[in-house]
N, C-alpha and C positions, 0 to 999 in steps of 0.2 A: 711854713716852715717844713714840714717834710720835704716836699718837692726841692728845696733850696740843697736841705741837707742829701738827700736822692740826688741830685744834680751831682757835689760834690765828689761823694762816694762812686759814682758811677763813672765818671767824667776825668776823674782826676787820679794820680796813684799819690796822693796826700795820704802817711801813716796817719796823721791826726786833722780830727773834723773838730772845729770849735763854735759851739752854739752859743751866744750870750744874748738875752732879752734885757731890757729895759721897760719898766711900766710906770706909768705917772696917770694922772687924773686926766690927760687927755690922749694921749698917745700909748700904744708899744712900739719899743723898734726893736726887728730883731736881727742880729749880726749872725751869720756863718761864715766861716774862717775855715780854709786850705793852706796846705804849703807850696800849690803850684799856681804862680800868679801869673803865667803865661798866659795863659789862657781866658782871657775874659769871655761870659756868656752873653749872649745874646737873644734877644726873643726872636722867634719866628720859625716855621716850619713850612713846609709845601702844603701846598691845598690837602692834597692826600694822602699824608703822612702819618706813620702811624705813632711816630714819636715825637718830639721837640717841641711840643705846645706848652712847657711848663710854665718858663717865663714868661708866656702871652698870659698865663689865667695869673700867674702874681701879680704882673702889672695890672691886669684889669681889677681885682681884689684889694691891691693895696692904695693909699696916696701916691705913696712913690716910690720909687725902689734905685739901688745904683749898686756900683762897684767900684771898691777902692784899694789902692795895693799898698804896700809896707815892705821897706827896707831899702830907701835911699838908692842910688843907681843901680845896686845889685838888688831887684826886689826880689823878698822871701817868703810871700805870704798875699793870698787874695779874700777878701770881706764881699760876700755880699748880701745887702744890706734891704730893709724893706720897712716900711711905718705905717701902721692901722692906727686911725684918729680917730676918737670917737663921736659920733652923730647926735645929733640932738632926737629923740624918740617922738615921733608926731602923736598925741595925745585924744583920742577918740571921742 
């Protein structure tokens, strides 16, 4: 979650960043919303870059993730969301 919040803080001029979390028995869903819908994040960085790996890490650790925008024809907000699903533990 801190990576997605940090991205919103560092890569937008949004006056507000909102974090919503939904938890149930099977999964955790995290939504990070900012007020700058025009710049949708994409994972990827040059191989030797010092930054730009955050969403690659999010992608590798979550079961799924994505972005959505709100506001109809005039978009007003963007949300980056991800889902963590509980896995059954193997008992030794």
